[in-house]
N, C-alpha and C positions, 0 to 999 in steps of 0.2 A: 275282716280279712277272710277270703275264701280259699279253701284248699281243694285241689283237684288231683286225680291220679289218672294217667293215660299210659298206654303201652306204645313205645316207639323205639326203633333201632335195636330191638331185641331185649329190652328191659322195661320195667315200670318206672316212669318218672313221676314224682310228686312235685307239684308247683303251687305256690300261693299267689294270690292276686288281691290287689286292693286298688282303690282310687276310682277315677271316672272311666267307665267302660267305653265311652265315646272319645276319650282323649288319646293323644299320641302315645304310642307304646314305648315304655322304658323297661328294659330288662336288667336285673341286678344279679350278678353272679358272685357267689360267696367264695371264701378261701378254703384251704386244705384242712381237713378234719372239721369243717364247719357245716353250715346248712343255710337254708333260706331264713332261719330265725336270726342270723347275724344282722339282718336288715330291719329288725322290728322297730328300732328307733327312727329309721329313715323313712319307712313306708308312709306313715301318716303326714310327714313333712313334705312328701312329693306328691300326695294323692289327690290334691284339689283339682289339678288340671290334666293329670296323666294317668294312663292305665299302667299300673306298675306290676310287672311279672317277675316272680322270684323263684326260679327252679332249684331243686336239690339236684346237684350234679350227680352223675352216675356213681353209685357206691356211697353216696353221702346223704345225710339227713334221713328221710323216709323212702328215698328212691332205692330200687333194688341194685344188686351188685353183680353185673354180668362178668363172664370170664375175660381174660386177656388184659393187656396193659391199657390203662386209661390215658391214651395220648391226647394231647391238646386238640388234635385234629378230630378225633372221635367225639370229644365233648363239644367242640364247636359245631360238629354236624348234628349232635343232639339238640342244641339250641336252635339251629336252622330248621330242623324237623319240627320242633315245637312251634315255631312261628308259622310254618306251613299249616299245621293242624288247626292253629287258632286263626288262620287266614289273615295274618298280619304281613303286609307287603314289606314294610320297613319299620325298624326299631332303633332306638338309641340304646346301646349296651354299655353298662358300666361293670367292670370286673375288679374285685378285690383280691389281691395276691394271686393264688392259683386262678381265681376267676378272671384276673387280668391276663394271665397266660392264655386262657381260653378265648378271651375277648380279641387278643391279638391274632390268634389262629382264625377266629371267625372273620375278622377284618381281611385277613389274607385270602380265605377261601370263599367268603360270602359277602363281598363288598356290596353287591347289588341289594342286599337286605339291610344295609346300614344307613340310617339317617345321621348318625354320629356315634362316637365311642370314647370311653375314658378308661384309663388304667389307674387304680387306686392302690397305693402301696404295692406296686407290681412293676414289672419290667418287660420289655420286648427282647432283652438280651438273653442268651442261653446261659446255662449253668457254667460257672468257672470250674476248673479242674477240682479245686477244693470243695466247692459245693456238690459236685458229683460224688466225691468220696464220702461226703457227709450224708448224702441220700443213701448210698450203699450201706453205710453203717446203721442208718435208721432202719433199713429193710431187715438187716441182721437182728437189730434189737427188737423189733416188733415181732419177728418170727420166734425169737427166743423167749420173750417176756409178755407178749400180748400188747394190746393197744393202750390200756389204762396207764401204765407207768410212763409210756412215751408221751401221751397227751398231758399228763400232769407235769411232765418235764418241760414241754415246749410252750404251753399256753402262757405261763407267767411272763415269758420273754417277749410276748407280743405287746405287752403294756409297759409303760414307763414305770421304773422301779419306785419312784417317789409317790406315784398315785395308785399303786396296787391295792392298798388298804381301802382307799376311797372307792375303787372300782371292784371290790371283792365280790359283789353279787354278780356283776357282769362276768368276772373271771369264773366264778362258780358255774354260771350257765354255759360258758365256752367249754369248760372241762366236761360237763355233763354231755353236751352235744358231741364232743370228740370221743368220748368213752363209749358212746353207743355205736360207733362205726366199727364195721367188721374188720379185723386185722388184715384179711386178704384184700379188702377194698382199699385200705391205706397203702399197702404194698403195691398194688396195681397202679395207684395214683402216683406214687413215688417213681415207679418204673416209666410212667408216662412223662413225668416231669424231666427225668433224666435225658429224654430223647428230644427235648425242645431245641429247634434251631434258632438262629439269630433272626428275629422279625423286626428289628429296628427300622429297616427300610420300609416296612408296611406303614409305620408311623410317618416317616419322612415323606412318602408318596401318597398318603391319604388324600382323597378328593374332599374330605369333610374335616371340619375343625376336630382336633383331638385334645381331650383333657387329660392332663397328668397330674396326679395328686401324691404328695409324699409327706412323711412326718420327719421333722428334723432330728428326732431321736430314735428313728427306726433303725434297728441293728439287723433286721431280717432282710429287708430290701432297702438299702441305703438310698438317700435322695439322688446321688449321682447315677445309680443304676436305673432310677425311674426316668431321669431327665436326659439320659444319653440316647441319641438316635444316630442313624447313619444317613449321610447325605452322599450324593454322587461325588466320587473322587476324594471323599473325606470320611471314611468309615469311623464309627464310634467316636463321634465329636459332640461337643455341646453347642455347636453352631445353631443359632436361634432361627427357627422357621416360623413364619407369621401364623400358620394355621395351627401351631401347637401351643396350647395354653397351660402354663404351669402354675401350681399352687403348692407351697410348702407350709405346713402347719408347725408353728413354734411350740416346743414343749410336748409334742405328740410323737408317739411311737408308731406301731404297725396297725393300730385299730382305731383310726379316726372316726369310723362309723359307730363306735362305742364311746371313745374318749371325748369327741367334740362333734357329736352327731348333728347339732344344730348348724355349726359352722360348715361342716361337709355338705349339709343340705343346701345351704345358701350358695356354696360354690357350684353344686350341681344344677341348682335352679337357674343361676346365672348363665351357666353354659348352655342349658336347654333354651333359654331366652335368646341367646347368641344364635343358636341354630334356627329358631323361629324367625328372627330378623333376617338372617341370611337367606332363608327360603322365600321370604316376601320380596327380597331384592331380586330374585331370579326372574327374568321375564317369561 
């Protein structure tokens, strides 16, 4: 795995890369208080035929933390700029949790750069009123106590309770990654997430197949939030659209990329194969 650092959009972005340099580009975007290391189990499973690019989003991982709220639009623009620098015309973008919010914003603003996209334990819906109140409480908590207590409190909830002992090494790594995040960067990201609009129409109107992945035991982004989209004259409905492909993992919470990485890889590879077949059918 190769690590690179570049300056773009006013900050230093670190990204990791693995796989076939000549293959189709696949971008993996991590979740809140995470980093590109969240994908360490997936990368080798996807790398045979694809060029896999895993950025640390602004303020996360080894990337620097610029001033201002980290809106989904800003982070989507960071990804678009990265593709420009790497001279990649189109990529398939998969986003986990926060990364899914960024992916939806990317699909909204930069559809010309998309070969396909997927939301993994994420949603195109905005925060509910209760979720917004929770984010504000989180900001207050981080300001008062720092990042470490907050991370140690939220990370166990991302995994199914009955498997936390089995996944304790993964949980330890998740906590270590989160605790290295600057408190102000976490606050700026929370401020950005608070501002998210409803982008379910982006899924409904996408010109490419869309992959949606949920965990049946996910209490952070419940399956109904992942699988709900808006169609014309029927907002926020579960009406099935033929270009939207849904997968729900039984017994899985918020971290299928850790909990069942092999199963998630198979779903992602199947989706990538669907895109390849669709492209071959286009005259």
